[in-house]
C-alpha positions as CSV (number, residue, x, y, z in Angstrom):
1,M,0.0,0.0,0.0
2,T,1.3,3.4,-0.9
3,L,1.8,6.2,1.6
4,S,-1.2,8.1,0.3
5,K,-3.4,5.0,0.7
6,R,-2.1,4.5,4.2
7,I,-2.9,8.1,5.0
8,A,-6.5,7.5,3.8
9,V,-6.8,4.4,6.0
10,V,-5.5,6.2,9.1
11,S,-7.7,9.2,8.4
12,A,-10.7,7.0,8.1
13,T,-10.0,5.5,11.4
14,A,-9.8,9.0,13.0
15,A,-13.1,9.9,11.3
16,L,-14.8,6.9,12.9
17,A,-13.5,8.1,16.3
18,V,-15.2,11.5,15.6
19,L,-18.4,9.8,14.5
20,S,-18.6,7.9,17.8
21,L,-18.8,11.2,19.7
22,V,-22.2,12.1,18.1
23,G,-24.0,9.0,19.1
24,L,-23.7,6.8,16.0
25,S,-23.1,3.2,17.1
26,G,-23.1,-0.2,15.6
27,C,-25.6,-3.1,16.1
28,G,-23.7,-5.1,18.7
29,E,-22.6,-8.6,17.8
30,D,-25.4,-9.1,15.2
31,V,-24.0,-11.0,12.2
32,A,-24.6,-9.3,8.8
33,A,-23.1,-12.1,6.7
34,T,-21.1,-15.3,6.8
35,W,-18.5,-16.8,4.5
36,N,-16.4,-20.0,4.4
37,H,-13.8,-18.8,6.8
38,G,-15.5,-16.2,9.0
39,Q,-18.3,-13.7,9.4
40,I,-19.0,-10.1,8.9
41,L,-20.6,-8.3,11.8
42,E,-23.3,-5.7,11.5
43,E,-21.1,-3.3,13.5
44,D,-18.5,-3.6,10.8
45,V,-21.0,-2.7,8.1
46,T,-22.1,0.3,10.3
47,A,-18.4,1.4,10.6
48,A,-18.0,1.2,6.8
49,A,-21.1,3.2,6.2
50,Q,-20.1,5.8,8.8
51,S,-16.7,6.1,7.1
52,E,-18.3,7.0,3.8
53,M,-20.8,9.2,5.5
54,S,-17.9,11.3,6.9
55,S,-17.6,12.8,3.4
56,F,-20.9,14.5,4.1
57,L,-19.9,16.3,7.2
58,N,-21.1,19.9,7.4
59,D,-18.7,22.8,8.2
60,D,-19.3,22.4,11.9
61,Y,-17.8,18.9,11.7
62,T,-20.5,17.5,14.0
63,T,-23.6,17.3,11.8
64,Y,-24.2,15.8,8.3
65,D,-25.8,16.9,5.1
66,T,-28.4,14.1,5.3
67,D,-30.1,15.1,2.0
68,A,-26.8,14.7,0.1
69,W,-26.1,11.5,2.0
70,A,-29.5,10.1,1.1
71,A,-29.0,11.1,-2.6
72,Y,-25.6,9.4,-2.6
73,I,-27.2,6.1,-1.5
74,A,-30.1,6.4,-3.8
75,N,-28.1,7.3,-6.9
76,R,-25.4,4.6,-6.7
77,E,-25.2,1.9,-9.3
78,Y,-25.2,-1.3,-7.3
79,E,-23.2,-3.8,-9.3
80,S,-21.2,-6.9,-8.2
81,S,-17.9,-6.3,-6.3
82,D,-15.9,-8.1,-9.0
83,D,-16.6,-5.4,-11.5
84,E,-13.4,-3.3,-11.4
85,D,-14.9,-0.5,-13.4
86,A,-17.8,-0.2,-10.9
87,T,-15.2,0.0,-8.1
88,D,-13.3,2.8,-9.9
89,E,-16.6,4.6,-10.5
90,T,-17.5,4.3,-6.9
91,A,-14.2,5.8,-5.8
92,D,-14.6,8.7,-8.3
93,T,-18.1,9.3,-7.1
94,T,-17.0,9.4,-3.4
95,T,-14.2,11.8,-4.2
96,D,-16.5,14.1,-6.3
97,T,-19.1,14.1,-3.6
98,A,-16.6,14.8,-0.8
99,T,-15.4,17.8,-2.9
100,D,-18.9,19.1,-3.5
101,T,-19.8,18.9,0.2
102,E,-17.0,21.4,0.9
103,D,-19.1,24.0,-0.7
104,A,-22.6,24.1,0.7
105,T,-24.1,26.1,-2.2
106,D,-22.7,23.7,-4.8
107,T,-23.9,20.7,-2.9
108,E,-27.5,22.1,-2.7
109,D,-27.5,23.0,-6.4
110,A,-26.2,19.6,-7.4
111,T,-28.7,17.8,-5.2
112,E,-31.6,19.8,-6.6
113,S,-30.5,19.3,-10.2
114,E,-30.1,15.5,-9.9
115,E,-33.0,13.1,-10.0
116,T,-33.2,10.9,-7.0
117,G,-32.4,7.2,-7.9
118,D,-34.1,4.1,-6.6
119,G,-31.2,2.6,-4.7
120,T,-32.3,1.3,-1.3
121,L,-30.6,1.0,2.1
122,A,-30.6,-2.8,1.7
123,E,-28.7,-2.5,-1.6
124,Y,-26.2,-0.2,-0.1
125,R,-25.7,-2.5,2.8
126,E,-25.1,-5.4,0.5
127,Y,-22.6,-3.4,-1.4
128,L,-20.7,-2.6,1.8
129,I,-20.8,-6.3,2.8
130,N,-19.2,-7.2,-0.5
131,Q,-16.5,-4.7,0.0
132,L,-15.8,-6.0,3.5
133,L,-15.8,-9.6,2.2
134,R,-13.1,-8.6,-0.3
135,T,-10.9,-7.2,2.5
136,E,-11.6,-10.3,4.7
137,V,-10.7,-12.7,1.9
138,Q,-7.5,-10.8,1.2
139,S,-6.5,-10.8,4.9
140,Y,-7.2,-14.5,5.1
141,E,-5.1,-15.3,2.0
142,V,-2.2,-13.2,3.4
143,D,-2.4,-15.0,6.7
144,Q,-2.5,-18.4,5.0
145,A,0.7,-17.5,3.1
146,K,2.6,-17.2,6.4
147,I,4.4,-14.0,5.3
148,E,6.8,-12.5,7.8
149,V,7.9,-8.9,8.2
150,S,10.9,-8.0,10.4
151,D,11.2,-5.1,12.8
152,D,14.0,-3.6,10.7
153,E,11.7,-3.6,7.6
154,I,9.0,-1.8,9.6
155,D,11.5,0.7,11.0
156,E,12.9,1.5,7.5
157,Q,9.4,2.1,6.1
158,V,8.3,4.2,9.1
159,D,11.5,6.3,8.8
160,A,10.8,6.9,5.1
161,D,7.1,7.8,5.8
162,A,8.2,10.1,8.7
163,E,10.4,12.1,6.4
164,L,7.6,12.6,3.9
165,Y,5.1,13.5,6.6
166,E,7.4,16.0,8.2
167,M,8.2,17.6,4.9
168,Y,4.5,18.0,4.1
169,Y,3.0,18.8,7.6
170,G,5.9,19.8,9.8
171,G,8.0,22.1,7.5
172,G,10.9,19.6,7.4
173,Y,11.6,19.6,11.1
174,A,12.6,16.2,12.5
175,G,10.9,14.8,15.5
176,T,7.4,16.0,14.6
177,F,6.1,12.7,13.2
178,E,4.3,11.5,16.3
179,S,2.6,14.8,16.9
180,I,1.6,14.8,13.2
181,L,0.0,11.4,13.6
182,E,-1.9,12.5,16.6
183,R,-3.0,15.9,15.3
184,Y,-3.9,15.1,11.7
185,M,-4.8,11.4,11.9
186,G,-5.9,10.8,15.4
187,T,-3.6,7.8,16.0
188,D,-0.3,7.0,17.7
189,M,3.0,5.5,16.6
190,E,2.2,2.0,17.8
191,T,-1.0,1.8,15.7
192,Y,0.8,3.3,12.7
193,R,3.5,0.6,12.9
194,T,0.7,-2.0,12.8
195,Y,-0.6,-0.4,9.6
196,V,2.9,-0.5,8.1
197,E,3.4,-4.1,9.0
198,E,0.1,-5.1,7.4
199,D,1.0,-3.1,4.3
200,L,4.4,-4.7,3.9
201,K,2.8,-8.2,4.3
202,L,0.3,-7.4,1.6
203,E,3.0,-6.1,-0.7
204,K,5.0,-9.3,-0.3
205,F,1.9,-11.3,-0.9
206,E,1.1,-9.4,-4.1
207,M,4.7,-10.0,-5.3
208,Q,4.2,-13.7,-4.6
209,V,0.9,-13.9,-6.5
210,C,2.4,-12.0,-9.5
211,D,5.6,-14.0,-9.2
212,V,7.9,-11.0,-9.2
213,D,10.9,-9.9,-7.0
214,D,10.4,-6.2,-7.1
215,P,7.3,-4.3,-5.8
216,D,7.4,-2.0,-8.9
217,D,6.8,-5.1,-11.1
218,I,3.5,-6.0,-9.4
219,D,0.7,-6.4,-12.1
220,E,-2.5,-5.1,-10.5
221,D,-4.7,-6.7,-13.1
222,V,-3.2,-10.1,-12.3
223,Y,-3.6,-9.6,-8.6
224,E,-7.2,-8.3,-8.8
225,A,-8.1,-11.3,-11.0
226,Y,-6.7,-13.6,-8.4
227,L,-8.6,-11.9,-5.6
228,D,-11.9,-11.9,-7.7
229,E,-11.6,-15.6,-8.0
230,K,-11.1,-16.1,-4.2
231,V,-14.1,-13.8,-3.5
232,E,-16.3,-15.9,-5.8
233,E,-15.3,-19.0,-3.9
234,A,-15.9,-17.5,-0.5
235,G,-19.5,-18.7,-0.2
236,L,-21.0,-15.4,1.0
237,K,-24.4,-15.6,2.7
238,I,-26.0,-12.3,3.6
239,N,-28.5,-12.1,6.4
240,A,-31.7,-10.0,6.3
241,C,-31.3,-6.2,6.6
242,P,-32.2,-4.9,10.1
243,D,-35.4,-2.8,10.3
244,E,-33.4,0.2,11.6
245,L,-29.9,1.3,10.6
246,S,-28.0,4.0,12.5
247,W,-26.6,5.3,9.3
248,D,-30.0,5.7,7.6
249,P,-30.2,9.3,6.5
250,E,-33.6,9.7,8.2
251,V,-32.3,8.3,11.5
252,V,-29.3,10.6,11.4
253,A,-31.4,13.6,10.6
254,E,-33.7,12.8,13.6
255,E,-30.8,12.3,16.0
256,Q,-29.3,15.6,14.8
257,N,-32.6,17.4,15.4
258,M,-32.9,16.0,18.9
259,L,-29.3,17.2,19.7
260,L,-30.1,20.7,18.4
261,E,-33.3,20.8,20.5
262,D,-31.4,19.7,23.6
263,S,-28.8,22.3,22.8
264,D,-31.4,25.1,22.5
265,T,-33.1,24.0,25.7
266,D,-29.7,24.2,27.5
267,T,-29.1,27.6,26.1
268,D,-32.5,28.9,27.2
269,T,-32.0,27.5,30.7
270,T,-28.6,29.1,30.9
271,S,-30.1,32.4,29.8
272,T,-32.8,32.2,32.4
273,D,-30.3,31.4,35.1
274,E,-28.1,34.3,34.1
275,A,-31.2,36.6,34.1
276,T,-32.1,35.4,37.6
277,D,-28.6,36.1,38.8
278,T,-28.6,39.5,37.3
279,T,-31.9,40.4,39.1
280,T,-30.6,39.1,42.4
281,D,-27.4,41.2,42.0
282,T,-29.6,44.2,41.2
283,T,-31.7,43.7,44.2
284,S,-28.7,43.3,46.4
285,T,-27.2,46.5,45.0
286,D,-30.5,48.4,45.6
287,A,-30.6,47.1,49.2
288,A,-27.0,48.1,49.8
289,T,-27.8,51.6,48.3
290,T,-30.8,51.9,50.6
291,D,-28.8,50.9,53.7
292,T,-26.0,53.4,52.8
293,T,-28.5,56.2,52.3
294,T,-30.2,55.4,55.6
295,S,-26.9,55.3,57.4
296,T,-25.9,58.6,55.8
297,D,-29.2,60.3,56.8
298,T,-28.8,59.0,60.3
299,A,-25.3,60.2,60.5
300,T,-26.3,63.6,59.2
301,T,-29.1,63.9,61.8
302,D,-26.8,63.0,64.6
303,S,-24.2,65.5,63.3
304,T,-26.8,68.2,63.2
305,A,-28.0,67.4,66.7
306,T,-24.4,67.5,68.0
307,T,-23.8,70.8,66.3
308,T,-27.0,72.3,67.9
309,D,-26.0,71.0,71.3
310,T,-22.6,72.5,70.9
311,S,-24.0,75.8,69.8
312,S,-26.3,75.9,72.9
313,S,-23.4,75.1,75.2
314,S,-21.4,77.8,73.6
315,S,-24.2,80.3,74.0
316,S,-24.7,79.4,77.6
317,S,-21.0,79.7,78.3
318,T,-21.0,83.1,76.6
319,S,-23.9,84.3,78.8
320,T,-22.2,83.0,81.9
321,S,-19.0,84.8,81.0
322,T,-20.9,88.0,80.3
323,S,-22.7,87.8,83.7
324,S,-19.5,87.3,85.5
325,S,-17.9,90.2,83.8
326,A,-20.8,92.4,84.7
327,A,-20.7,91.3,88.3
328,T,-17.0,92.0,88.4
329,S,-17.4,95.5,86.9
330,S,-20.2,96.2,89.4
331,T,-18.0,95.2,92.3
332,T,-15.1,97.2,91.1
333,S,-17.3,100.3,90.6
334,S,-18.7,99.9,94.1
335,T,-15.2,99.6,95.6
336,S,-14.1,102.7,93.7
337,T,-17.0,104.8,95.0
338,E,-16.4,103.7,98.6
339,T,-12.8,104.7,98.3
340,S,-13.7,108.1,96.8
341,S,-16.1,108.8,99.6
342,S,-13.6,107.9,102.3
343,S,-11.1,110.3,100.8
344,T,-13.6,113.1,100.8
345,S,-14.5,112.7,104.5
346,K,-10.9,113.1,105.5
């Protein structure tokens, strides 16, 4: 697998982690299909559907354009998985749709201009099961071939990938590979090494099937023809489609509406609480202002009373002082008169 394909696989894994946050879950251990050497679980089909549905994320990265998602399911041409042209057409359609959804206006115009097809959820589910079977058969054949990959081979490939990643995402600075994996692909080094190991095993297996010694000499047509034959021999048996599928556009739209309603309710409750707090604060402020005014009035009254008392005391003191002065003057005058009379008698 090339680096670009590996990036797509890792990114799809990260997208599934995001999807799990908005309440989209699988169907437990229900078996969607069986084949000669295993089974395909309904939750695996759900994960595959959600991975494709991630192409229809809105700009908020939490909700989906369910109309476009429904149109994508309805307008598909459901052909057998061994038709290579159909597979290529599916890949092109997915890429074109993902590009269109980046521009909401273009998506709406495209949806309105296209006639809705008659593809059903059951047909889309069957298509996904066939795609998963192809992957399962390939993994089984690789395991049966007992192909080994050494740690040194993994290290060499990881180092080569890291250099390319760091040039593209990190500006060429070494040591940023792990942070790039975490930030842009939502994975860690241990998980990435597992992907690399699987890719190297598959590459060796393709070389073995095509009977070549160099990966560049792998003939994809020869390998795909070999895999088609193994898929035909797999003995696939698909179980009945469940009545409700979590990736059904109508179900997704309903869940999104419920989340939006809950969000609006929480917003209204918060606004009410904030308004109540504001009223309480205003009441407290008014009470504080009233208390302050009352205290000020009381203080002013007390001050006025004190001033009046002081003025009265001062006036009383002044009267007393005046009376004393008058008495003193009278005494002095009397003394002077007696003295004068005594002098005259002599």
